[in-house]
Rosetta silent file (secondary structure, phi, psi, omega in degrees, C-alpha in Angstrom):
SEQUENCE: MLNQLFQADWQPLAAAQPHWARAKRLLLVMLGAWMTYFLLVSAFVHSLNKIAVPLLGIPLGLFLAAQGTAILFAITLFRLAKDRG
SCORE:     score description
SCORE:     0.000 S_00000001
   1 L     0.000  -45.095  177.927   38.046  -20.074   -6.245 S_00000001
   2 H   -68.605  -27.968  177.790   37.414  -16.955   -4.186 S_00000001
   3 H   -63.276  -32.131  179.162   40.246  -17.962   -1.870 S_00000001
   4 H   -68.362  -31.126  179.134   42.668  -17.597   -4.788 S_00000001
   5 H   -71.124  -29.406 -175.470   41.558  -13.994   -5.292 S_00000001
   6 L  -105.828   28.815  178.734   42.265  -13.103   -1.671 S_00000001
   7 L   -68.242  154.790 -177.072   45.676  -14.714   -1.291 S_00000001
   8 L   -70.497  -25.272 -177.218   48.282  -12.901    0.796 S_00000001
   9 L   -91.169   12.806  178.489   50.817  -12.714   -2.063 S_00000001
  10 L   -70.135  135.088  179.727   48.464  -10.813   -4.359 S_00000001
  11 L  -115.255  146.229  174.898   50.021   -7.604   -5.718 S_00000001
  12 L   -60.895  156.321 -177.195   48.240   -4.574   -7.096 S_00000001
  13 H   -59.010  -40.295 -178.863   48.259   -4.263  -10.864 S_00000001
  14 H   -65.283  -34.334  179.956   50.583   -1.240  -10.823 S_00000001
  15 H   -78.545  -29.370 -177.373   53.178   -3.093   -8.757 S_00000001
  16 H   -76.785  -30.625 -176.460   52.940   -6.265  -10.835 S_00000001
  17 L  -128.513  109.546 -173.801   53.478   -4.577  -14.199 S_00000001
  18 L   -66.892  -19.345 -179.730   55.952   -1.662  -14.357 S_00000001
  19 H   -68.589  -18.403  175.898   54.604   -0.269  -17.622 S_00000001
  20 H   -68.423  -32.863  176.901   51.559    0.960  -15.701 S_00000001
  21 H   -64.827  -41.696  176.567   53.815    3.341  -13.779 S_00000001
  22 H   -64.382  -42.095 -179.998   55.057    4.825  -17.090 S_00000001
  23 H   -64.438  -39.427  178.612   51.491    5.078  -18.394 S_00000001
  24 H   -65.540  -42.151  178.798   50.374    6.818  -15.204 S_00000001
  25 H   -63.978  -44.436  178.888   53.266    9.296  -15.407 S_00000001
  26 H   -62.902  -41.036  178.983   52.533   10.011  -19.072 S_00000001
  27 H   -62.007  -41.430  178.519   48.852   10.469  -18.315 S_00000001
  28 H   -68.071  -38.167  177.513   49.656   12.988  -15.573 S_00000001
  29 H   -64.736  -44.591 -179.563   52.073   14.876  -17.851 S_00000001
  30 H   -67.648  -35.753  176.008   49.508   15.071  -20.641 S_00000001
  31 H   -64.429  -40.169  176.561   46.811   16.180  -18.185 S_00000001
  32 H   -63.493  -41.656  178.105   49.156   18.923  -16.997 S_00000001
  33 H   -64.384  -40.961  179.625   49.820   20.026  -20.576 S_00000001
  34 H   -64.153  -45.662 -179.741   46.109   20.071  -21.323 S_00000001
  35 H   -65.666  -40.333  178.394   45.321   22.121  -18.227 S_00000001
  36 H   -61.990  -43.921  179.244   48.191   24.537  -18.935 S_00000001
  37 H   -58.118  -48.547 -176.063   46.970   25.071  -22.503 S_00000001
  38 H   -73.600  -28.764  173.751   43.441   25.881  -21.419 S_00000001
  39 H   -67.430  -39.704  177.640   44.558   28.131  -18.580 S_00000001
  40 H   -66.589  -43.512  178.960   46.669   30.126  -21.047 S_00000001
  41 H   -64.157  -41.311  179.872   43.865   30.344  -23.598 S_00000001
  42 H   -66.756  -35.313 -179.264   41.412   31.354  -20.863 S_00000001
  43 H   -67.949  -33.740 -176.565   43.788   33.998  -19.506 S_00000001
  44 L  -109.545   18.947 -173.438   44.184   35.663  -22.903 S_00000001
  45 H   -64.400  -36.264 -178.260   40.741   34.951  -24.351 S_00000001
  46 H   -68.651  -40.102  177.969   39.624   38.604  -24.438 S_00000001
  47 H   -74.667  -31.990  177.736   42.700   39.770  -26.321 S_00000001
  48 H   -71.013  -31.989 -178.379   42.609   36.713  -28.602 S_00000001
  49 L   -71.392  -12.637  175.920   38.941   37.278  -29.438 S_00000001
  50 L   -75.071  -16.839  179.353   39.828   40.657  -30.966 S_00000001
  51 L  -100.727  133.990  178.574   41.604   38.747  -33.748 S_00000001
  52 E  -102.492  143.717  174.845   39.486   36.883  -36.293 S_00000001
  53 L   -70.427  125.650 -170.043   40.556   33.683  -38.047 S_00000001
  54 L   -52.364  -52.798 -173.680   41.003   34.808  -41.688 S_00000001
  55 L   -83.423  -24.279 -175.404   38.989   32.220  -43.619 S_00000001
  56 L   -97.376  -28.167  179.677   36.388   31.392  -40.985 S_00000001
  57 L    74.199   19.187  177.518   35.684   34.803  -39.509 S_00000001
  58 L  -104.405  157.533  179.960   35.354   33.476  -35.953 S_00000001
  59 E   -61.681  143.704 -176.695   37.235   34.830  -32.924 S_00000001
  60 H   -65.050  -36.454  179.151   40.717   33.374  -32.409 S_00000001
  61 H   -61.903  -42.672  177.469   40.110   32.544  -28.726 S_00000001
  62 H   -65.533  -42.270  179.673   37.099   30.411  -29.610 S_00000001
  63 H   -63.055  -44.669  179.778   38.998   28.738  -32.435 S_00000001
  64 H   -65.277  -38.220  178.989   42.001   27.911  -30.222 S_00000001
  65 H   -66.259  -44.552 -177.891   39.774   26.485  -27.493 S_00000001
  66 H   -70.577  -47.451 -178.291   37.802   24.296  -29.899 S_00000001
  67 H   -73.750  -32.780  178.649   40.716   23.095  -32.021 S_00000001
  68 H   -62.461  -36.912  177.400   43.043   22.789  -29.043 S_00000001
  69 H   -60.701  -49.770 -177.936   40.697   20.294  -27.439 S_00000001
  70 H   -66.436  -42.593 -177.846   40.723   18.032  -30.474 S_00000001
  71 H   -67.560  -46.145  179.702   44.464   18.371  -31.132 S_00000001
  72 H   -67.483  -33.630  175.759   45.548   17.750  -27.547 S_00000001
  73 H   -65.268  -42.171  178.129   43.179   14.781  -27.269 S_00000001
  74 H   -65.490  -42.033  177.425   44.681   13.266  -30.426 S_00000001
  75 H   -61.690  -42.085  178.421   48.232   13.877  -29.174 S_00000001
  76 H   -60.266  -45.237  179.936   47.330   12.235  -25.870 S_00000001
  77 H   -63.713  -43.756  179.578   45.942    9.169  -27.638 S_00000001
  78 H   -65.524  -40.205  178.512   48.979    8.821  -29.896 S_00000001
  79 H   -65.923  -42.012  178.105   51.413    9.236  -26.992 S_00000001
  80 H   -65.602  -39.681  178.646   49.578    6.656  -24.887 S_00000001
  81 H   -66.652  -39.385  178.655   49.447    4.222  -27.825 S_00000001
  82 H   -65.989  -39.365 -179.618   53.167    4.757  -28.506 S_00000001
  83 H   -68.706  -35.735 -178.709   54.032    4.213  -24.843 S_00000001
  84 H   -76.934  -29.232 -174.235   51.964    1.023  -24.654 S_00000001
  85 L   -83.491    0.000    0.000   53.305   -0.391  -27.916 S_00000001
């Protein structure tokens, strides 16, 4: 049984199934988008914090950081589910 696991013709999962390459590329693109978003918010956080969100009264930089996390995570999940389906 263990001999079957270590056969010479065994291929890695990514090479055996091409959709993993698409999923990996999408994951890297979404990670790049997420990092870009937070670098931009972090770069302008002091000027954004001078503006208050009208109904909540909290600084805009804090609001964008908190809501951006949830929104980008949801977009990532939907894109990965769409790519897999």
